[in-house]
N, C-alpha and C positions, 0 to 999 in steps of 0.2 A: 516293169509294168509302172505306169503312172497312176496316179489317184485324184480324185476329186472329192472336195470338202463342201458341205452344205450345212448352214445353221439357220434355224428359224426361231424368231422371238415371238411367243405367243401371248395370249391374254394372261395366262396363269403359270405357264411353263415355256421354257425354251429347250430346243432339241436340237442336236446335231448329229451328223453322220458322215463317216468316212467310207467311199466306196471305190471298188477297182474299175478297170476298163470295162468288165462286162456286167456292171451294175450289182456285184455282189457286194453285200454289206461287211465291211472289215470290222467295224466297231461303231457303237453309237453312245451317246450321253445326253443327258438332260438335268435341267436345274429349274426349280419352281421359285416363283416370285408372287407377290401379292398385287392384287388389283386394288387401288386405292380409290376410296370413295369419300372424299372430304366432306361433301354434302349431297343431298338427293340430286340426282340428275347428272352429276359430275362423275368421271372415271378419268384415272391418271395413272401413269408409270414415272418412275425415276429413270430419266434416260441414262445417266452414267452408271447407276448401280443395276438396274433392270435391263436395259439394252445391251449396254457395252459390257458390263461386268458379266452378264451371262455368256456374251460371245467369248471373252478371255477364258472363263472358266471351262466352257465347253471344248473349245479348241484346244486347250492344254489337255484336257482329259482324253480327247480323241487321239492326241499326239503319244500321250503317255501308254494308254491302254492298247494301242495298235502297235507301238514299236515301229511305226513307219517314220523314217526320217522326213523333216520337213521339206527338204529340197526334192522330195518325190511327189510333191503335191502339185498338180499341174495347174490348178486353178481353184479358187474360192468363189462361192455365190452365197448369197444371204437373202433371206425375205423377213418380213415382220408385219405384226398387226398393222391395220391401215385402214383408211388413211388417218394420220395423226398430226397433230399441230405442235411443233417444238420451236421456239424462239431461241436462236443463239447469238452470242456477242461476236465481235470482230475476230476473237479466236476459236470460235466454235464452241465456246462453253455454253451450256444449257441455262437458261435465265430463269427457267421454272420447270416443273414437272411436265412431261409430255401429255398433252390432251387427247385422249383416245378418240377412236372412230365413231361411229353413230349412237353407241351406247352412251356417250356423253351429250346431253342435250341441253347444254348450258347456254347455246346461241339461239334460243327458239326466236327471242325478240329479232334479233339481227336476220334471221331468215326471212321473218315477215317482211321486215323493212326494205331489205335488198330486193325481195321477190315484187313488192309494190313500186319500186323506184325504177327497177329495171324491166319488170314486166315478165309475167310466166312464160309468154310465149317466147319471147326473146331469149330468156334463159335456156329454155329447152332446145331452141333452133340452134343457137350459138354453142352451148356447153353439152348438149345431149343429155342432161339430167336437169329435173327440178332441184331447187335448193331443198336441202332436207338435214337432218342431224348428222348425216354422212360427210357433208360438205365442209370443206376446210375453210372456204371463203368466209363464211359467217364467223366462224371462230377466230379468224384473224381480226375481223372487225370487233368482236367482242374483246380481243386482247388490247387493240387500240383504245377502246373507250374505258375498260376496267383496270387497267394495268398500264397506264400511259408511261410510268416511270420505266417499267420493262421495255415497252414498246419503242421506247426512245433509244434504248440500248441495242435493239435488235438490228442485226446485220443480215441474218438468212433465217427463212421460215423453213425448216426442215420437217421431214416425216420420220418415222422409226427406222426404216431401212435406209435412208439417205443419211441418217446421222451415223450409223454402224459404218456404212461405206466410207462416209468421211473420216471416221477414226482410223480405219485401215489404210486409207490412201491419200487422205488430205484434200480429196475432190469433193465438191459440192455437186451432186448429180441426182436425178430422180427420172424413173422411167415414165414414159408416156401413159401405160395403164394407170399408175398411180397418181399421175398429174391430173387425170380427167376428174378426179374428185376434189380437185382444188377450185371447183366453180365458185364464183363467176370469173376466175382467173385464167380458164383455160379454154380455147376454142377448139372444138373436135375436127371442125371442117379444116382449119389450117394447121392443126397438129402444133400448136405454139401457144405461149403465153399470151393473154389479153389482158390489157388493164382499162379499156375505154368503156367497160360495162360498169364498173365501180372505180371510177377515177379518185384519186387523191388518198388512197388508202395506203397502197403499196406500190413499188416500181420493179422494174425488171431486176435491179440488183439485189432485191429481197429473196428471190427464188433461185432455185438450183438449175444447173443446165440440165435440158432435156436429152434423154437418150432412149434407146430400145432396151429391153430388159437383159439381153444377152451381150450388149455392147461392153467392152472393157472400159471400165472407169478409171482404172489406174492400176498401181501396183502396191504390194505392201510396203509401208514405209519403215525406216530402221526403227522409230518409235514403236510403231504397231508390232513390228517382229519382236522386241524386247518383251512387250507386254504379254503376246499371245503364243509365243514359240514357232509362229510360221516363218519361213524364209524370206528374207527382204527381195523384193522383186517378183513375189507370186502374183500372178494375174488376179485381179478382183472384178467381177461382173458389176453392173449397175445395180441388179437386184430387182425386187418387187415385192407386192402385197403377198402375205402368206397364202391367203385363198388361191391366188394364181398358180403358185408354186405347187400348191397341193393339187389342183387340177392337173397340172402337168404329170405329177407323179403316178396319176391312175391312168393316163392315156387320153385326156381330153386333147383332141386334135382337129375333128372334122366338124364342120357346120351341122347343128342338130345334136352334138354331143353335150350333155349338161353334167356338171360335177355338182355334187350335194355333199358339202362338208359339215360333219357333226363335230363342231368344236364347242368353244364357249358360246358361240352363236351358231345358227345355222346359215351358211353362207352358200350361195348357188351362182355358178356362172355357166351361162351358154353361149357356145360358139354360134354366130350367125352368119349368113351370107353377105348380109350388109348392115348398115347402121340400123337400129330399131329405136324410135323416139316414142317413149311412153312414160309419162311423169311418174307412174307408180313402180317403174323399175329404174336402174341405173345403166348407163351405157359408158363403155370406155373402148378406145383402140385395144385390141388384144396384144399379146407380148411381142409380136412379129409384124413386120410393116404389111399394110393392105388386108389385115384381118380385124374382125370385130366380135366384141362381145357384150351380152346382156347380163346384168347382175341382179341379185336380189338378197336380201338378208334379214333374218330376225334379230331382235335386240338382246334377248336373254333366251339361252339354250341350255348349254353346258352350265353356264354361270347359274342358271336357275335349278339345277339338280345339285350344284354345290350348296346352294342356299337351303334347298330342302334338307339335305344330309346334315347341315351345321344347325338347323333348328329342330328338326324333328327326329333325329337320329342320334343324339347324344349319348344314348346308351350303347351305341354299337362301337366296337373298335375302328379306329379310322381306316386302318388297312384292309378290313372285311365290310365296311359299312356300305359301299355301293353294291356288292354282291348280294348281302343280305336283303336290301331294298329291292333290288331287281327280282330276287325270288318272291318276295312279298307281293310285287306288282304283278308278277307272273300267275299268282294264285288268285288275283282279283279278276273277275269276268271283263271282256271288253265292253267299252264305254263306261266302266269303273262304277257299275251300280247307279248310274244317273248323275254323276259328277262332271262338271265341266270347269276347266281351268283356263282363264284368259292368261297367257305367259307374257304381259306386256308390263313386267316388273321394272323396266327401264324405259318405259314409253315403247314404241314400237317403229320399226323401219317399214320395209316394203311388206304388203302394198299399200297400207293404211297412212304411213308416214305421219304418225301421230306422237310426237314427243310427250305429249301431256296424257297419254293412255296409261291406264293402271292394271296391275293384275287383279285376279279375282279367283276365288274358289267358290262355285255356285252349286247349290243342289245338296248341301250337307244335311245328313240326318243321323240319329244316334246309331245307326247300324254300320257307319263307315268306319274303317280301320285305316291304319298307316299305309297299307298295301294298296288301299282304294285310292287314297290321295297321291301316293307316287305314281300309280298307273295314270290317274287323271292329269297329273302334270306332264309326264311323258307323252300323253295323247294330246294335251294342250299344245304343245310344241308341234306335235305332229299336224294338228288342225292348223295352225299357222303357216306351215311348210305347203299343206295343201292348197291353202290360200293363194300362195305364190304360184304353185304349179297350175292352178286355175286361170291365173292371169296370164301366164305364158299361153296357155291354150286360147284363151280370148283373143289374144292379139295375133293369131295364126302362127305360132311359134311353139308348137308341142315338142316336147323332146324327143328325138330319135332313140336314144338311150341315155341312161342315168347312171354316172358312176359314183358310187358312194364311198367315202373315205373318212377318217377321223376317228378319235376315241369313243365317240358315242355309238359307232357300228358295232361294238363289241356287246351293247345292250340289246338282246335279241327283242324284248317288249317294244322298244322304242323303235327299232329298224322295221318290225313288222307292222307297227302301227302306222307308221309313215308309208309304207307301201299300200296299206288297205284304205287308210283315209285318202290319200293321193291318188289312188287307183294306178299305181305305178310299179313296174319291176325295178330293183336296183342291182346293178353289177358290182361285186366286190373283187378285189385284186388281192394276191398274196402278201404284198408288202404294204403295211398301213401306217408306217412311220409319217407319211403325209408331206408336209411343205419342205422339210430338210432333205428328204429323198428327191423331191422334185428340184431342189436348189442344186444338188449334186449333179443331177442329170443336166440341169441348164448350164452348170459349168463346163459340162463335157461338150454340149452343143458349141458354146461359145468359143470353145478352143478347138473345134472342128475333130473332136475324137468320136463323136457319133452323129448321126443324123436323127431328126426329130422322131421319125417312124420306129426308132429303135426302142422307144419306151415300152412297145408292146413285147419286145424281147427281155427287157430289164425287168418289167412286172405285169406278166401277163393276168388275165382275168381268172378266177377260181370257180366262183359261182354266183348265182342269182337269188334275190328275195323276190319273190313273186307276191302280188296281191292275192290272198287266199279268201278274204272275207269281208270284202268292201262293203256289202249290205248291212254289215253289223254297225256301220258308222254313217250311214247316209243322213239319218234324222239328227244325229248329233252334231255333224258338220253344219247343217243348217242352223241349229240351235247356237252353235258357237258363234257364226257371224251375227245372229240376231242379239246375242247377249251382248257383244261390244256395241253394236248400234243403239242399243236401249239403254245403255249404262254410260255411254260415253260423256254426256253433259255431266252426270254426277261425279264422273273420275276428273273431269277438268276443274269442276268446283272444288272437288276435295283436294286437288293439288294447289289451290289458291290459299289453303288455310295451313300449308307447311312453312 
């Protein structure tokens, strides 16, 4: 029997899995790393240590703990957080830390200027997306303006997945799904790079070769084999963004299917029959030719729960802190005794696209306890998620079924609040490893070992979380949206004082 290996580089942790031909997990491994926040509005990773270093560590662990010979691994697939922006020199060496996806809001000025110069309608028509903090193009312009010495040395602009793939194979490649976030340098109609909308910033030589996610980008080089323990010549797929691999892992396949990922951020992907153009959401070609997807994402979700633990649960042992907080939240009534939390601690992505938004805890009085605050935090994330679901409904794309995945699904309060506030059911599958498992499946697809429909055999659904008390949150959800609207100007003004 041959095996496939998948590794995913996440915001706070990387995970890997080795599976057999029937999708059974042979072994898994994980390694934590830190999210670097050099200043407010910035979010970074160290490409060499956090991306490649994690991949090397995890791959060695998978081989060591499984006892599987490296030459029995049929293919490797990777995914990673994205879209990121990493400039590298002529030898592929990183010139700075990787600038992360929409949680990094440093390019707000460049977003406004590019939108004004190109035109919002043109950008939406050509790129499929409005320019937001999720867009890589404005961050490239930020680099050119603010780090001209580094920009002069830049040979390629990579993202997280493409850097790992380069280290494995020596090839500079990127999948179409990820490339769609490089607006305004990608044309979704032509499925190709475009430089005429923002001329004079970069050219074709600066960007990787475009491929579909399951295309074979290359094979493990001798240098990569020496570092990772993989066999020289092992096929490596192009790879993709973590959320897409996570969607694959739980069976997203048909139009109307929606994946809801509970990770460091909430990320949502819905397969659609055709391209959907709405500035509040994101669009990308899906992982396979001729297919389409609409996406949405909050800026802080799991990240916000980590922040809460670090600031308000220092008295609790680290290994049990989240379980204790969850129990305290479960003891608090729904709507948390009138508390509302705006979860905009790193600005907000969809549907408001406001990098200057601020977090807020509103409605406090002397009766509130830590459990109320934590419940309100989880419910605030759920309100933000429901705002996104409402947006899909408004544009005529209500989800046919919602497939939930990610570490946050283990938090019953968070999961139930999302179903109740969003008025949705959520289907969960037995294997919740997420993106790394999806990567292993995509590696099997890429090498012809399985069909796409086989994911329902690899990872069948196990149960559903239904909306059981939507009425408890109707008033609170209206107040949540009013609270943002009525405090937006104050939040923006406060940002000017930092």
